[in-house]
PyMOL commands that place a pseudoatom at each C-alpha (Angstrom):
pseudoatom trace, name=CA, resn=MET, resi=1, chain=A, elem=C, hetatm=0, pos=[25.205, 23.471, -13.578]
pseudoatom trace, name=CA, resn=MET, resi=2, chain=A, elem=C, hetatm=0, pos=[23.698, 25.521, -10.315]
pseudoatom trace, name=CA, resn=MET, resi=3, chain=A, elem=C, hetatm=0, pos=[19.719, 24.215, -11.890]
pseudoatom trace, name=CA, resn=ARG, resi=4, chain=A, elem=C, hetatm=0, pos=[21.377, 20.648, -11.635]
pseudoatom trace, name=CA, resn=VAL, resi=5, chain=A, elem=C, hetatm=0, pos=[22.798, 20.744, -8.434]
pseudoatom trace, name=CA, resn=ALA, resi=6, chain=A, elem=C, hetatm=0, pos=[19.571, 22.775, -6.918]
pseudoatom trace, name=CA, resn=SER, resi=7, chain=A, elem=C, hetatm=0, pos=[17.205, 20.147, -8.766]
pseudoatom trace, name=CA, resn=ARG, resi=8, chain=A, elem=C, hetatm=0, pos=[19.513, 17.388, -6.558]
pseudoatom trace, name=CA, resn=GLY, resi=9, chain=A, elem=C, hetatm=0, pos=[18.721, 19.632, -3.515]
pseudoatom trace, name=CA, resn=LEU, resi=10, chain=A, elem=C, hetatm=0, pos=[15.437, 19.601, -4.006]
pseudoatom trace, name=CA, resn=PHE, resi=11, chain=A, elem=C, hetatm=0, pos=[15.278, 16.231, -4.814]
pseudoatom trace, name=CA, resn=TRP, resi=12, chain=A, elem=C, hetatm=0, pos=[17.161, 14.589, -2.034]
pseudoatom trace, name=CA, resn=ALA, resi=13, chain=A, elem=C, hetatm=0, pos=[14.864, 17.096, 0.403]
pseudoatom trace, name=CA, resn=TRP, resi=14, chain=A, elem=C, hetatm=0, pos=[12.154, 15.620, -1.085]
pseudoatom trace, name=CA, resn=VAL, resi=15, chain=A, elem=C, hetatm=0, pos=[13.466, 12.129, -0.305]
pseudoatom trace, name=CA, resn=LEU, resi=16, chain=A, elem=C, hetatm=0, pos=[14.176, 13.037, 3.342]
pseudoatom trace, name=CA, resn=LEU, resi=17, chain=A, elem=C, hetatm=0, pos=[10.416, 14.139, 4.117]
pseudoatom trace, name=CA, resn=LEU, resi=18, chain=A, elem=C, hetatm=0, pos=[8.853, 11.231, 2.109]
pseudoatom trace, name=CA, resn=GLY, resi=19, chain=A, elem=C, hetatm=0, pos=[10.864, 9.329, 4.284]
pseudoatom trace, name=CA, resn=ALA, resi=20, chain=A, elem=C, hetatm=0, pos=[10.387, 10.826, 7.620]
pseudoatom trace, name=CA, resn=ALA, resi=21, chain=A, elem=C, hetatm=0, pos=[6.598, 10.656, 7.096]
pseudoatom trace, name=CA, resn=VAL, resi=22, chain=A, elem=C, hetatm=0, pos=[6.828, 7.084, 5.732]
pseudoatom trace, name=CA, resn=PHE, resi=23, chain=A, elem=C, hetatm=0, pos=[9.266, 6.357, 8.928]
pseudoatom trace, name=CA, resn=ALA, resi=24, chain=A, elem=C, hetatm=0, pos=[6.487, 7.954, 11.332]
pseudoatom trace, name=CA, resn=GLU, resi=25, chain=A, elem=C, hetatm=0, pos=[3.654, 5.956, 9.424]
pseudoatom trace, name=CA, resn=ASP, resi=26, chain=A, elem=C, hetatm=0, pos=[5.019, 2.710, 10.231]
pseudoatom trace, name=CA, resn=ALA, resi=27, chain=A, elem=C, hetatm=0, pos=[4.503, 1.758, 13.317]
pseudoatom trace, name=CA, resn=GLY, resi=28, chain=A, elem=C, hetatm=0, pos=[1.235, 0.202, 12.174]
pseudoatom trace, name=CA, resn=ARG, resi=29, chain=A, elem=C, hetatm=0, pos=[0.144, -0.344, 8.703]
pseudoatom trace, name=CA, resn=ILE, resi=30, chain=A, elem=C, hetatm=0, pos=[-3.319, -1.942, 7.774]
pseudoatom trace, name=CA, resn=MET, resi=31, chain=A, elem=C, hetatm=0, pos=[-1.783, -2.364, 3.505]
pseudoatom trace, name=CA, resn=LEU, resi=32, chain=A, elem=C, hetatm=0, pos=[-4.920, -4.483, 2.820]
pseudoatom trace, name=CA, resn=PRO, resi=33, chain=A, elem=C, hetatm=0, pos=[-8.088, -3.899, 2.715]
pseudoatom trace, name=CA, resn=VAL, resi=34, chain=A, elem=C, hetatm=0, pos=[-7.434, -0.085, 1.726]
pseudoatom trace, name=CA, resn=ASP, resi=35, chain=A, elem=C, hetatm=0, pos=[-9.440, 2.646, 3.402]
pseudoatom trace, name=CA, resn=LEU, resi=36, chain=A, elem=C, hetatm=0, pos=[-12.671, 3.538, 1.839]
pseudoatom trace, name=CA, resn=SER, resi=37, chain=A, elem=C, hetatm=0, pos=[-12.982, 0.378, -0.376]
pseudoatom trace, name=CA, resn=ALA, resi=38, chain=A, elem=C, hetatm=0, pos=[-15.795, -1.255, -1.687]
pseudoatom trace, name=CA, resn=HIS, resi=39, chain=A, elem=C, hetatm=0, pos=[-15.775, -5.332, -2.482]
pseudoatom trace, name=CA, resn=PRO, resi=40, chain=A, elem=C, hetatm=0, pos=[-17.762, -6.892, -4.351]
pseudoatom trace, name=CA, resn=SER, resi=41, chain=A, elem=C, hetatm=0, pos=[-17.086, -10.261, -2.503]
pseudoatom trace, name=CA, resn=VAL, resi=42, chain=A, elem=C, hetatm=0, pos=[-17.354, -11.339, 1.297]
pseudoatom trace, name=CA, resn=GLU, resi=43, chain=A, elem=C, hetatm=0, pos=[-13.943, -13.092, 1.359]
pseudoatom trace, name=CA, resn=ILE, resi=44, chain=A, elem=C, hetatm=0, pos=[-11.209, -10.107, 1.927]
pseudoatom trace, name=CA, resn=ASP, resi=45, chain=A, elem=C, hetatm=0, pos=[-7.781, -9.966, 2.225]
pseudoatom trace, name=CA, resn=VAL, resi=46, chain=A, elem=C, hetatm=0, pos=[-6.725, -8.851, 5.195]
pseudoatom trace, name=CA, resn=ILE, resi=47, chain=A, elem=C, hetatm=0, pos=[-2.636, -7.651, 5.225]
pseudoatom trace, name=CA, resn=ALA, resi=48, chain=A, elem=C, hetatm=0, pos=[-1.502, -5.785, 8.062]
pseudoatom trace, name=CA, resn=LYS, resi=49, chain=A, elem=C, hetatm=0, pos=[1.871, -4.961, 10.295]
pseudoatom trace, name=CA, resn=ALA, resi=50, chain=A, elem=C, hetatm=0, pos=[2.277, -3.708, 13.719]
pseudoatom trace, name=CA, resn=PRO, resi=51, chain=A, elem=C, hetatm=0, pos=[5.142, -4.390, 16.216]
pseudoatom trace, name=CA, resn=GLY, resi=52, chain=A, elem=C, hetatm=0, pos=[3.425, -7.431, 18.911]
pseudoatom trace, name=CA, resn=GLY, resi=53, chain=A, elem=C, hetatm=0, pos=[0.204, -6.369, 16.969]
pseudoatom trace, name=CA, resn=LYS, resi=54, chain=A, elem=C, hetatm=0, pos=[-3.621, -7.214, 17.084]
pseudoatom trace, name=CA, resn=LEU, resi=55, chain=A, elem=C, hetatm=0, pos=[-5.990, -7.517, 14.368]
pseudoatom trace, name=CA, resn=GLU, resi=56, chain=A, elem=C, hetatm=0, pos=[-9.535, -6.580, 14.831]
pseudoatom trace, name=CA, resn=LEU, resi=57, chain=A, elem=C, hetatm=0, pos=[-12.712, -6.786, 12.712]
pseudoatom trace, name=CA, resn=ASP, resi=58, chain=A, elem=C, hetatm=0, pos=[-15.750, -4.662, 13.549]
pseudoatom trace, name=CA, resn=SER, resi=59, chain=A, elem=C, hetatm=0, pos=[-14.169, -4.410, 17.698]
pseudoatom trace, name=CA, resn=LYS, resi=60, chain=A, elem=C, hetatm=0, pos=[-13.376, -8.301, 17.442]
pseudoatom trace, name=CA, resn=ALA, resi=61, chain=A, elem=C, hetatm=0, pos=[-10.227, -10.073, 17.740]
pseudoatom trace, name=CA, resn=ILE, resi=62, chain=A, elem=C, hetatm=0, pos=[-9.031, -11.975, 14.621]
pseudoatom trace, name=CA, resn=GLU, resi=63, chain=A, elem=C, hetatm=0, pos=[-7.019, -14.800, 13.794]
pseudoatom trace, name=CA, resn=ALA, resi=64, chain=A, elem=C, hetatm=0, pos=[-4.173, -14.240, 11.404]
pseudoatom trace, name=CA, resn=GLU, resi=65, chain=A, elem=C, hetatm=0, pos=[-0.874, -16.092, 10.330]
pseudoatom trace, name=CA, resn=GLU, resi=66, chain=A, elem=C, hetatm=0, pos=[2.719, -14.183, 10.718]
pseudoatom trace, name=CA, resn=PRO, resi=67, chain=A, elem=C, hetatm=0, pos=[4.302, -14.971, 7.080]
pseudoatom trace, name=CA, resn=PHE, resi=68, chain=A, elem=C, hetatm=0, pos=[7.297, -12.681, 8.594]
pseudoatom trace, name=CA, resn=LYS, resi=69, chain=A, elem=C, hetatm=0, pos=[7.559, -11.146, 12.396]
pseudoatom trace, name=CA, resn=ASP, resi=70, chain=A, elem=C, hetatm=0, pos=[4.430, -8.223, 12.909]
pseudoatom trace, name=CA, resn=VAL, resi=71, chain=A, elem=C, hetatm=0, pos=[3.778, -9.214, 9.429]
pseudoatom trace, name=CA, resn=PHE, resi=72, chain=A, elem=C, hetatm=0, pos=[-0.339, -10.267, 9.266]
pseudoatom trace, name=CA, resn=HIS, resi=73, chain=A, elem=C, hetatm=0, pos=[-2.459, -11.965, 6.674]
pseudoatom trace, name=CA, resn=THR, resi=74, chain=A, elem=C, hetatm=0, pos=[-5.287, -13.541, 6.521]
pseudoatom trace, name=CA, resn=THR, resi=75, chain=A, elem=C, hetatm=0, pos=[-8.653, -13.720, 5.254]
pseudoatom trace, name=CA, resn=VAL, resi=76, chain=A, elem=C, hetatm=0, pos=[-11.783, -12.811, 6.483]
pseudoatom trace, name=CA, resn=THR, resi=77, chain=A, elem=C, hetatm=0, pos=[-15.176, -13.314, 5.562]
pseudoatom trace, name=CA, resn=ALA, resi=78, chain=A, elem=C, hetatm=0, pos=[-17.763, -9.994, 6.045]
pseudoatom trace, name=CA, resn=GLY, resi=79, chain=A, elem=C, hetatm=0, pos=[-20.939, -9.571, 5.521]
pseudoatom trace, name=CA, resn=SER, resi=80, chain=A, elem=C, hetatm=0, pos=[-22.348, -6.890, 3.431]
pseudoatom trace, name=CA, resn=GLY, resi=81, chain=A, elem=C, hetatm=0, pos=[-22.325, -2.986, 4.442]
pseudoatom trace, name=CA, resn=GLU, resi=82, chain=A, elem=C, hetatm=0, pos=[-19.853, -1.189, 6.234]
pseudoatom trace, name=CA, resn=HIS, resi=83, chain=A, elem=C, hetatm=0, pos=[-17.151, -2.503, 8.736]
pseudoatom trace, name=CA, resn=ILE, resi=84, chain=A, elem=C, hetatm=0, pos=[-13.866, -1.258, 10.531]
pseudoatom trace, name=CA, resn=LEU, resi=85, chain=A, elem=C, hetatm=0, pos=[-10.627, -3.222, 10.498]
pseudoatom trace, name=CA, resn=ALA, resi=86, chain=A, elem=C, hetatm=0, pos=[-8.383, -2.672, 12.779]
pseudoatom trace, name=CA, resn=VAL, resi=87, chain=A, elem=C, hetatm=0, pos=[-4.483, -3.040, 13.772]
pseudoatom trace, name=CA, resn=VAL, resi=88, chain=A, elem=C, hetatm=0, pos=[-3.564, -2.480, 17.217]
pseudoatom trace, name=CA, resn=TRP, resi=89, chain=A, elem=C, hetatm=0, pos=[-0.129, -2.632, 18.836]
pseudoatom trace, name=CA, resn=GLU, resi=90, chain=A, elem=C, hetatm=0, pos=[1.370, -1.470, 22.646]
pseudoatom trace, name=CA, resn=GLY, resi=91, chain=A, elem=C, hetatm=0, pos=[0.565, 2.201, 22.169]
pseudoatom trace, name=CA, resn=GLY, resi=92, chain=A, elem=C, hetatm=0, pos=[-0.721, 2.709, 18.337]
pseudoatom trace, name=CA, resn=ARG, resi=93, chain=A, elem=C, hetatm=0, pos=[-4.465, 1.949, 16.814]
pseudoatom trace, name=CA, resn=LYS, resi=94, chain=A, elem=C, hetatm=0, pos=[-4.462, 2.592, 12.914]
pseudoatom trace, name=CA, resn=GLU, resi=95, chain=A, elem=C, hetatm=0, pos=[-8.160, 2.245, 11.519]
pseudoatom trace, name=CA, resn=VAL, resi=96, chain=A, elem=C, hetatm=0, pos=[-9.761, 1.666, 8.134]
pseudoatom trace, name=CA, resn=ARG, resi=97, chain=A, elem=C, hetatm=0, pos=[-13.409, 1.090, 6.949]
pseudoatom trace, name=CA, resn=PHE, resi=98, chain=A, elem=C, hetatm=0, pos=[-14.901, -1.019, 4.221]
pseudoatom trace, name=CA, resn=PHE, resi=99, chain=A, elem=C, hetatm=0, pos=[-17.746, -1.597, 1.855]
pseudoatom trace, name=CA, resn=VAL, resi=100, chain=A, elem=C, hetatm=0, pos=[-18.899, -5.298, 1.078]
pseudoatom trace, name=CA, resn=GLY, resi=101, chain=A, elem=C, hetatm=0, pos=[-21.776, -5.949, -1.516]
pseudoatom trace, name=CA, resn=GLU, resi=102, chain=A, elem=C, hetatm=0, pos=[-23.437, -3.668, -3.918]
pseudoatom trace, name=CA, resn=ASN, resi=103, chain=A, elem=C, hetatm=0, pos=[-24.329, -0.574, -4.174]
pseudoatom trace, name=CA, resn=PRO, resi=104, chain=A, elem=C, hetatm=0, pos=[-21.490, 1.153, -1.574]
pseudoatom trace, name=CA, resn=PRO, resi=105, chain=A, elem=C, hetatm=0, pos=[-22.637, 4.622, 0.184]
pseudoatom trace, name=CA, resn=GLU, resi=106, chain=A, elem=C, hetatm=0, pos=[-20.359, 7.533, -2.299]
pseudoatom trace, name=CA, resn=GLU, resi=107, chain=A, elem=C, hetatm=0, pos=[-17.621, 7.425, -0.372]
pseudoatom trace, name=CA, resn=PHE, resi=108, chain=A, elem=C, hetatm=0, pos=[-16.436, 4.120, -1.116]
pseudoatom trace, name=CA, resn=LYS, resi=109, chain=A, elem=C, hetatm=0, pos=[-14.940, 3.122, -3.933]
pseudoatom trace, name=CA, resn=VAL, resi=110, chain=A, elem=C, hetatm=0, pos=[-14.533, 0.056, -6.186]
pseudoatom trace, name=CA, resn=PHE, resi=111, chain=A, elem=C, hetatm=0, pos=[-10.802, -1.784, -5.146]
pseudoatom trace, name=CA, resn=GLN, resi=112, chain=A, elem=C, hetatm=0, pos=[-8.516, -3.296, -7.909]
pseudoatom trace, name=CA, resn=HIS, resi=113, chain=A, elem=C, hetatm=0, pos=[-6.602, -6.011, -6.343]
pseudoatom trace, name=CA, resn=HIS, resi=114, chain=A, elem=C, hetatm=0, pos=[-2.781, -6.216, -7.208]
pseudoatom trace, name=CA, resn=PRO, resi=115, chain=A, elem=C, hetatm=0, pos=[-2.254, -8.630, -8.598]
pseudoatom trace, name=CA, resn=PRO, resi=116, chain=A, elem=C, hetatm=0, pos=[-4.823, -9.369, -10.247]
pseudoatom trace, name=CA, resn=VAL, resi=117, chain=A, elem=C, hetatm=0, pos=[-3.880, -13.507, -10.776]
pseudoatom trace, name=CA, resn=PRO, resi=118, chain=A, elem=C, hetatm=0, pos=[-4.633, -16.083, -8.202]
pseudoatom trace, name=CA, resn=ASP, resi=119, chain=A, elem=C, hetatm=0, pos=[-1.314, -17.313, -6.014]
pseudoatom trace, name=CA, resn=VAL, resi=120, chain=A, elem=C, hetatm=0, pos=[0.913, -15.043, -6.073]
pseudoatom trace, name=CA, resn=GLN, resi=121, chain=A, elem=C, hetatm=0, pos=[3.005, -15.945, -3.255]
pseudoatom trace, name=CA, resn=CYS, resi=122, chain=A, elem=C, hetatm=0, pos=[4.445, -12.845, -1.016]
pseudoatom trace, name=CA, resn=THR, resi=123, chain=A, elem=C, hetatm=0, pos=[7.712, -13.943, -1.180]
pseudoatom trace, name=CA, resn=GLN, resi=124, chain=A, elem=C, hetatm=0, pos=[7.296, -13.221, -5.131]
pseudoatom trace, name=CA, resn=CYS, resi=125, chain=A, elem=C, hetatm=0, pos=[8.122, -9.390, -3.717]
pseudoatom trace, name=CA, resn=HIS, resi=126, chain=A, elem=C, hetatm=0, pos=[8.989, -9.120, -0.509]
pseudoatom trace, name=CA, resn=GLY, resi=127, chain=A, elem=C, hetatm=0, pos=[11.798, -10.841, 1.575]
pseudoatom trace, name=CA, resn=LEU, resi=128, chain=A, elem=C, hetatm=0, pos=[13.799, -10.513, 4.757]
pseudoatom trace, name=CA, resn=SER, resi=129, chain=A, elem=C, hetatm=0, pos=[16.704, -7.757, 4.507]
pseudoatom trace, name=CA, resn=ARG, resi=130, chain=A, elem=C, hetatm=0, pos=[20.216, -9.297, 6.522]
pseudoatom trace, name=CA, resn=ARG, resi=131, chain=A, elem=C, hetatm=0, pos=[18.625, -7.899, 9.961]
pseudoatom trace, name=CA, resn=GLY, resi=132, chain=A, elem=C, hetatm=0, pos=[15.697, -9.903, 9.295]
pseudoatom trace, name=CA, resn=ARG, resi=133, chain=A, elem=C, hetatm=0, pos=[13.661, -6.777, 8.733]
pseudoatom trace, name=CA, resn=PHE, resi=134, chain=A, elem=C, hetatm=0, pos=[10.607, -7.335, 6.172]
pseudoatom trace, name=CA, resn=ARG, resi=135, chain=A, elem=C, hetatm=0, pos=[10.906, -5.638, 3.007]
pseudoatom trace, name=CA, resn=PHE, resi=136, chain=A, elem=C, hetatm=0, pos=[9.889, -4.935, -0.524]
pseudoatom trace, name=CA, resn=LYS, resi=137, chain=A, elem=C, hetatm=0, pos=[12.621, -7.011, -2.401]
pseudoatom trace, name=CA, resn=GLY, resi=138, chain=A, elem=C, hetatm=0, pos=[11.784, -5.191, -5.840]
pseudoatom trace, name=CA, resn=GLY, resi=139, chain=A, elem=C, hetatm=0, pos=[10.943, -6.676, -8.714]
pseudoatom trace, name=CA, resn=CYS, resi=140, chain=A, elem=C, hetatm=0, pos=[7.803, -5.052, -10.129]
pseudoatom trace, name=CA, resn=PHE, resi=141, chain=A, elem=C, hetatm=0, pos=[9.462, -5.001, -14.092]
pseudoatom trace, name=CA, resn=ASP, resi=142, chain=A, elem=C, hetatm=0, pos=[9.480, -8.832, -13.715]
pseudoatom trace, name=CA, resn=CYS, resi=143, chain=A, elem=C, hetatm=0, pos=[5.940, -8.489, -14.612]
pseudoatom trace, name=CA, resn=HIS, resi=144, chain=A, elem=C, hetatm=0, pos=[5.472, -5.001, -15.844]
pseudoatom trace, name=CA, resn=GLN, resi=145, chain=A, elem=C, hetatm=0, pos=[8.172, -5.348, -19.254]
pseudoatom trace, name=CA, resn=GLN, resi=146, chain=A, elem=C, hetatm=0, pos=[6.064, -3.398, -21.402]
pseudoatom trace, name=CA, resn=GLU, resi=147, chain=A, elem=C, hetatm=0, pos=[5.405, -0.837, -18.397]
pseudoatom trace, name=CA, resn=LYS, resi=148, chain=A, elem=C, hetatm=0, pos=[9.229, -0.851, -17.933]
pseudoatom trace, name=CA, resn=GLU, resi=149, chain=A, elem=C, hetatm=0, pos=[9.911, -0.249, -22.347]
pseudoatom trace, name=CA, resn=LYS, resi=150, chain=A, elem=C, hetatm=0, pos=[7.160, 2.725, -22.003]
pseudoatom trace, name=CA, resn=PHE, resi=151, chain=A, elem=C, hetatm=0, pos=[8.219, 4.511, -18.597]
pseudoatom trace, name=CA, resn=VAL, resi=152, chain=A, elem=C, hetatm=0, pos=[9.168, 7.642, -20.030]
pseudoatom trace, name=CA, resn=GLU, resi=153, chain=A, elem=C, hetatm=0, pos=[5.914, 7.941, -22.227]
pseudoatom trace, name=CA, resn=ILE, resi=154, chain=A, elem=C, hetatm=0, pos=[3.804, 6.708, -19.120]
pseudoatom trace, name=CA, resn=HIS, resi=155, chain=A, elem=C, hetatm=0, pos=[5.375, 9.102, -16.263]
pseudoatom trace, name=CA, resn=THR, resi=156, chain=A, elem=C, hetatm=0, pos=[5.995, 12.377, -16.605]
pseudoatom trace, name=CA, resn=HIS, resi=157, chain=A, elem=C, hetatm=0, pos=[9.458, 12.150, -14.753]
pseudoatom trace, name=CA, resn=PRO, resi=158, chain=A, elem=C, hetatm=0, pos=[12.770, 10.084, -15.495]
pseudoatom trace, name=CA, resn=GLU, resi=159, chain=A, elem=C, hetatm=0, pos=[12.919, 6.419, -14.403]
pseudoatom trace, name=CA, resn=HIS, resi=160, chain=A, elem=C, hetatm=0, pos=[15.875, 7.108, -11.671]
pseudoatom trace, name=CA, resn=THR, resi=161, chain=A, elem=C, hetatm=0, pos=[13.329, 10.225, -10.295]
pseudoatom trace, name=CA, resn=PHE, resi=162, chain=A, elem=C, hetatm=0, pos=[11.904, 7.220, -7.972]
pseudoatom trace, name=CA, resn=VAL, resi=163, chain=A, elem=C, hetatm=0, pos=[13.917, 4.664, -6.617]
pseudoatom trace, name=CA, resn=GLU, resi=164, chain=A, elem=C, hetatm=0, pos=[10.699, 2.604, -5.703]
pseudoatom trace, name=CA, resn=CYS, resi=165, chain=A, elem=C, hetatm=0, pos=[7.178, 2.046, -7.651]
pseudoatom trace, name=CA, resn=GLY, resi=166, chain=A, elem=C, hetatm=0, pos=[5.895, 1.914, -4.149]
pseudoatom trace, name=CA, resn=THR, resi=167, chain=A, elem=C, hetatm=0, pos=[6.463, 6.068, -3.798]
pseudoatom trace, name=CA, resn=CYS, resi=168, chain=A, elem=C, hetatm=0, pos=[2.905, 6.341, -6.339]
pseudoatom trace, name=CA, resn=HIS, resi=169, chain=A, elem=C, hetatm=0, pos=[1.890, 2.873, -6.417]
pseudoatom trace, name=CA, resn=ASN, resi=170, chain=A, elem=C, hetatm=0, pos=[0.201, 0.614, -3.837]
pseudoatom trace, name=CA, resn=ALA, resi=171, chain=A, elem=C, hetatm=0, pos=[2.032, -3.060, -5.013]
pseudoatom trace, name=CA, resn=HIS, resi=172, chain=A, elem=C, hetatm=0, pos=[-1.455, -4.899, -3.160]
pseudoatom trace, name=CA, resn=GLY, resi=173, chain=A, elem=C, hetatm=0, pos=[-4.270, -2.706, -5.013]
pseudoatom trace, name=CA, resn=SER, resi=174, chain=A, elem=C, hetatm=0, pos=[-6.402, 0.684, -5.121]
pseudoatom trace, name=CA, resn=THR, resi=175, chain=A, elem=C, hetatm=0, pos=[-9.326, 2.951, -5.580]
pseudoatom trace, name=CA, resn=ALA, resi=176, chain=A, elem=C, hetatm=0, pos=[-7.321, 5.162, -7.471]
pseudoatom trace, name=CA, resn=ALA, resi=177, chain=A, elem=C, hetatm=0, pos=[-6.618, 4.635, -11.501]
pseudoatom trace, name=CA, resn=LYS, resi=178, chain=A, elem=C, hetatm=0, pos=[-3.531, 2.572, -12.006]
pseudoatom trace, name=CA, resn=HIS, resi=179, chain=A, elem=C, hetatm=0, pos=[-2.674, 1.802, -8.526]
pseudoatom trace, name=CA, resn=LEU, resi=180, chain=A, elem=C, hetatm=0, pos=[-1.978, 5.108, -7.393]
pseudoatom trace, name=CA, resn=ILE, resi=181, chain=A, elem=C, hetatm=0, pos=[-1.822, 5.401, -3.434]
pseudoatom trace, name=CA, resn=TYR, resi=182, chain=A, elem=C, hetatm=0, pos=[-3.944, 8.589, -3.895]
pseudoatom trace, name=CA, resn=PRO, resi=183, chain=A, elem=C, hetatm=0, pos=[-6.019, 9.973, -7.199]
pseudoatom trace, name=CA, resn=LYS, resi=184, chain=A, elem=C, hetatm=0, pos=[-3.594, 11.952, -9.567]
pseudoatom trace, name=CA, resn=GLU, resi=185, chain=A, elem=C, hetatm=0, pos=[-4.666, 14.833, -8.845]
pseudoatom trace, name=CA, resn=VAL, resi=186, chain=A, elem=C, hetatm=0, pos=[-3.267, 14.293, -5.594]
pseudoatom trace, name=CA, resn=MET, resi=187, chain=A, elem=C, hetatm=0, pos=[-0.791, 12.421, -5.958]
pseudoatom trace, name=CA, resn=CYS, resi=188, chain=A, elem=C, hetatm=0, pos=[1.048, 15.412, -8.200]
pseudoatom trace, name=CA, resn=LYS, resi=189, chain=A, elem=C, hetatm=0, pos=[0.365, 18.228, -5.468]
pseudoatom trace, name=CA, resn=LEU, resi=190, chain=A, elem=C, hetatm=0, pos=[1.995, 16.351, -2.652]
pseudoatom trace, name=CA, resn=CYS, resi=191, chain=A, elem=C, hetatm=0, pos=[5.932, 17.326, -4.260]
pseudoatom trace, name=CA, resn=HIS, resi=192, chain=A, elem=C, hetatm=0, pos=[4.576, 20.019, -7.014]
pseudoatom trace, name=CA, resn=ASN, resi=193, chain=A, elem=C, hetatm=0, pos=[1.984, 23.280, -6.154]
for i in range(1, 193): cmd.bond("trace and resi %d" % i, "trace and resi %d" % (i + 1))
show_as sticks, trace
zoom trace
């Protein structure tokens, strides 16, 4: 009984720490492209968010639609080579580096887009809260039914441990296997020594 209470306390401490880290990181974010990603195509999908933000590609302003307040989406044409995408807002700036073309430098890893099918709209996975805030509305298992059935086989934690798949997986794609936010060796060490 005491062990169960202690493990619940550790779990909630972990959730609070993760929430605080996400909140601090949340002022401005670039969801796509992923930092240090390599892309074979010159057409790059861009998704970012920041309060009153603007996008820049290689220090030049780029136009983007705003499907939700402070959320920006566009597709840019980027020539072969290394590029820097930035989202800039009052009091902040976030940047990612990405590479376009063949034979990327070693530090850039091949990006695997998710979902891997064309024409999936943002609103399939995202919506507005009652307060008008952009949010993930869930539904991973709408498409990933097989993974839901094999969750315990695939994962080392019981299903109730994670509030959202996004705790470990990047729903927009990743350079790591299984669309993990970081490689598995790094992900596990975020919570475990």
